[in-house]
N, C-alpha and C positions, 0 to 999 in steps of 0.2 A: 411724951414718949420719944419722939425724934422730930427734928425740924424739917424732915422731908415731906410729911403729910400736909402741913400748912403751906400751900403754894403761894408765892408772892406775885400777884398779877403785874406789879410795876416792873419787877425783874424780868418777867416774860416779855413784856413789850420792849424793854431795853435790849434784850437778847435778840429779838427780831430785827431791831434797827441795826444793831452791831453786825449781824450776820447778813445784812442786805447786800445783794450783788447785782450790779448792772452789767448786762452782757448783750451786745447787739442792740436790737430794738426792744428786748425784753424789759418789762417793768420791774421795779424793785419789789421785793417781797416784804411788804409792810404788814402791820397788824391787821388791816382790814382784808387781807388776802387769805385764800384757802388753797395753798399750792400743792396739796397732796392729800392722801387718805387721812381723814379726821383733822384736817387743818394744819396750820404751820408747825405745831409741835406734836401732832398726832394725839392731841388731848381733847379734841372736839370743842375747843373754845373759839367762838366767833367774837374776837375782841372788838372789832370795829362795828358791830351791829348797833343800830340805834332803835331801841324799842319805844313805841309811842306811849304816852301816858294813858291814852284810851285806845284800845284796839278796835279797828273797824269791823263791821259785820262781814265785809268782803275785801279781798285784796284787789289791786289794780293790775291787770295783765298788760305788759308792755310789748312782749313779743313771744311767739312760740315757733319752734323750728323742729321739723321731723328729722331725726338724726339716726334712727335705727334702734334695734333692740339691745338691751343690756342693763345691768344694775350698777355699773361703774359710776361713782360720784364724779361730776365734773370738777375740774381744778380751776381756780380763779387767781390770776396774777395781774394786777393793774387792770387794764381794759381788755385783757385776753382771757377767754374762757375756753378751756381745753376739754373736749368731749370725746369719749372713746366708746364706740358702739358697733354693733354688727348690722350691715346693710349691704345689699347688692352682692351677696355671695362672699363677703369678706369682712375683715375688721378694719374700721376706718377711724383714724385720729383726725379730729377737726380742731382748728383754732378759729373761734368765733369772736366777733366784736361783741363784748359784753353789753354794750349800750344798745346795739341795734339787732343783734343776732345774725348779722351778715357774716358770711364765711370769708376768712382771710386766706386760709390754705387748708389742704387736706392731704393725708397719705393713707393709701389703702394697700393691704396685702391680702391675697386670697387665703381663706381659712375656713375649715369646716366648723359648724356649730356644735352645740352639745347634742348628745344622744342618750339613749337609755332613760333612766328615771329623771334626768335633767333636761330632756329634750324640749319640754314646754317653756324653757327659759334659756334661750340659746345664745345670748349675747355675753360679752365679757363682764367680769365682776370687779376687776382690779382698777383702782383709780389711777389716772396719770399722776406722775410725780414730776414737779417742775423745780429745777434748781440749776444755778450756774449757767443760765442761758440755754438749758437743755430740757427736754421733756421725755420721760421714760414711760413706756407702757408695757404691760404684761398681759398677753392674750389668753383666751380661754384654754388653749392647748399648750401654753407654756412658751410662746414666742415672745422674747424680750427685745424691745426695740428702743433706740435712742435717737431723737430728732433735735434739730436746731430749732429753738423757739422762734427766731426771727423769720425764717424762711420755710420751715417744715422739712428741710433737707434731712434725709435719713443719714445718720452718722455711723451707726453700727447696729447689728442684729445678732442675737444668739438663739440657738435652738437646741440647747444641751439636753433637755428632758422633754421634748415635744411628743415622745411616745409614752409618757407616764404622767398621770395626774390623779388627784383624788376622785372619788366616785362622782362628785358633783362639779368636778373640773376646778381649774386653777382660780384661786380667790385671794391670794396674799399680795397686797399692793407693794411694789418695790420701795425700798428705803434708800435715800441718798444722803450720805454723810461723809465729811472729810475726803471728798473727791472720789468716793466709792459708791457704786450702785450695788446694794445688797438685795438679793432675791431669794425667796423660798420657792424651790422648783421641784418638779416631779410629783410622785405620789407616795402612798404609804410604804410600798416595798422597794421603791427605786427613786430616790430623791435626796434632797439636802438643802443646804444654804450655801450660795455662791456669791462672792464679791468680785465685781468687775471694775476696772478703772473707768470712771465716768467719761473721760475725754476720749480714750482710745478703744474701749471695749475689751481690752486684754484682761484675762482672768488673773486675779491677785491671790485668791485663796478659795478653798472648797472644803466644806465640812459635810460629811455624809453619815453622821452617827444616828440619824433617824430620818424617816421619810416626811413628806409634807402633809399638812392638813389644810385648814382654811384661814388661819390667823395671820395677820400682817405683823412684821417685825417692828420694833421701836428701838430708839437709842436711849441708853442709860449711861451716865457717867459717874464713876465711883472713884474718889480720890484723884480726880484728874484724868482717869483712864476711861475711854469710851468702849462700850460693849453693845453688840446687837442682841436684843432680847426677844424671844419669840416662843410661841407654842408650836411644837411639831406634832407628829402623829400621836406620839405616846409620852411626850416629855415637855417640860419647860426648860429652856436652855439659854445661857448667856455665853456669847462668843466674843473674844477680843476682836475689836474692829480692825486693829492693825494687821493681824495675821490669821484670824479665824480659829485660834486655839480655844478649846472648850474651857471656860472659866468656872462654870457652875451648871448643874443640871439636877432635876428632880423628876420623879415619875409623875405623869399626868395622863393616865390612861382613860380613854373614853368609856363612859358608863352606858350600857344598853345601846340605844339608838342615838345617842348624843353625838356631838361634834366638837372638835377643838377649833373654834372659830372666833373667839374673842381676843381683841388686841390687849396685851398687858398694859396696865395703867401705871405710869411712872410718876413718883413724887419724890424728887431729890434722890437719895440713895435707897429708897423703898419702892418695891413693886407690889401691886395688887393684881392677882390674876384670878380669873373666873372660868367656869366651864359647866356644861350641862350635867346636872346631877351631882356636882362637886362643890357648889357654893362658891365662896370667895376666900382667898388666903392672902395675907400680907406678909412679906418677907423683907427684912432689912439687910442690905449687903455691906460687907466690909472686905477690904482687900487683904489677901494673904499671899504668901510666896507662890503657891500653886495656882492662884486665880482669885476666886471670890468665895467667901463664906457667907451663907445665907442663914439668918436667924429668924425663925417664924415668930411673928408678933401676935397674930390672931387668926382664927378661922371662923367663918360663918356659913353654916350649912343651909340656911333658910332661903337664900336667894340665888338660885342657879340660873345662868343665862344660856341662851341657845345661839341666836344670831344677833346679839346686841352687846355692845361694849358700853358700860356705864361711863358717866362723866363725873369727875371729881371737882367739887366746888365748895370752897370755904370749909374744908374738912369733912364733907359728906359726899357719898356716892349716890347718884341718881341714875336709875336704869330701868330696864324692862325684863322681867323674868321669862323663862321658857314657858311658863304657864300664863303669860299675858297679864302680869301684874306690874304696875309701876311700883318701885320701891325706893326707899331712902335708907342708907346705911351709914353709921358713924365710922369714919375711916380711922379714928383714933383708937377705938377699942373693938370694932367689928360688929357692934350690936345693931340690930335692925331698929330704925327709928319709926318707920311706918310702911305699910303696903296699901295699894289701892288698885282694884281690878281695872284693867283696860276694857272699857265697855263703850263701843260706838253708840252715839246718841241715836234716838229713833229717827232723826232727820238725816243721818248720814247714809248716803247711797253707796253701798259697797260695790266696788268695781269688779269686773269679771275676773275669775281666777286665771292665773298664768298657766296652771296645770302642773307645774313641777319645777324643780331646780331652785329658784330663788337665789339669794345671795350666798351661794356655797351650801345649799341644803334643800330641804323639802319645801314643797309647794307654796305658791302664793295664794293664800286664802283671803277672800274679800274683806272679812270682818276684822282684819288686822294681822292675820297670819300667826302661826304658833311660834312665838318668841322672836319674830322679826321686828326690828325697830331701831331707830336712831334717835339719840338724845343729845342735844347741843346746848352748851352753856353760852347763852346770848346776852350775858351781862346781868341785867335786872330780871330776866326771865329765862326759863328753859323751854326749848322747842323740841317737840317729839313728833316723829313722823313714822307711821307704820304703813303696810301695804294698803290700808283703807283709803289712802290719798287725802286723809284729813290731817292737817297740821294742828297739833294740840299745843297750846301755850299754857304753861303753869308756873307757879312760883317756886323758886329755890328755897323752900321752907322746910326745915328739919322737923317741924312740929306736926304737920299734916299736909296731905295733898290738897292743893287749892288751884283749881283750873281757872284760867283767865279768859281764854278764847279757844274756839275750834273753827278752823277755816278750810274750805275746800281748795285744794291746790292742783288737782289733776282728775282726769276722767278714766285713768287706768292705774294699775297698781304701782306703788312707789316703794322701791327697795333702797334707793340711793339716799345718802344724807342730804338734807336741805343745806344749801350753801348760803349763809347769811352774811351780808356785808352792807354797811350803811343802812339804808332803808330798803335794800333789795333782798329778794329770795329767789335763788335759782333752783328749780325743781326738775329733776330727771324722772320721767315716768317710764312706762313700758317702751315707748319708741320715740319720745320727743323730749325736748328741754324747753322750759318756760321761764321767763323772767317776770316775777311779780314784784310790785312795790307796796310798801305799807304806807299809805297816804292818810 
């Protein structure tokens, strides 16, 4: 069909190495790092993870540090672990020693937590983005900050839309590309996409053609031209990275009580996007004089996601539906390969509910949460983590769901992605981060 769907893992690793930047004491962003939302390429691939031939019945805990409330996935670069959470009446960005959990530096700013239906889950949702010797955070109420990795010194801060946010608060992790920081800010009736100069914080462009939802933007390059691609409140849009001009859009209106919360999946010049009640759609882009032309390749109405972005591996999508079913979908033709109910085992102890909010949406329920989950491509295995705090290891097998192991990783709900690197797993639960090793 096209060569975009079949991703070449060797090219991905070479791209990581070629794009590696040393700045100050910051470590290079190599394949084993997880420097932003969904990893180095925002594709949920943990390239440097070493899965054992035989999984143990239990993981080995190396350290655990209480860091505060939040669903933001930590970011790992070298031996620096960046954790963004709510504690002591504000939002705190910490840089921890990944080996020991000891704090290198912290920066705190006073900030109110969530209220209303999200009040039971009051910490930030957006993952720190680490690039070019800087770390960028986006707080619960839209405070965008940039710090120096080496020292924690705050370089700039923006509060353009701190009076507007989605119903369950800001959840779109900022994207850094080509020296720009791209952030989806504001709320449904008052917001948009803004690009700032990463070094200075000066605004470069602003697009306000639709308000913000919960999805994080990604980068797609078509015929050598980069675009920021994202779900907004009612649309899918592609904006030219250089100037923010709208290159392509299509309606993507929420159905019923659903949410636009899934990150678009990029495979070459093709994007696959998903949403609650709307299944999955694949579109292939071509450049034209006015921007981009999108040709629909297929649609699949069977597998709608809520608060999960599937992972693309070897031409197949693996994810978790809004109805709590694992699924496998053929990315070549859009046909469903299999589905399997997510069913906690009888020995799984469900953690207490967080009450509400979650990662940009409704409540954390102990048995797995409705549609909440993270799936990671860890090489020879797939890792899935739901609010149940049980890490599920299963095969990347398009023929059938085959579970390998199920491991307890926390005593409270887990909404963040598991960060897998080497034989390590960094897990953020309700108020702490833990380093586990697979021995």
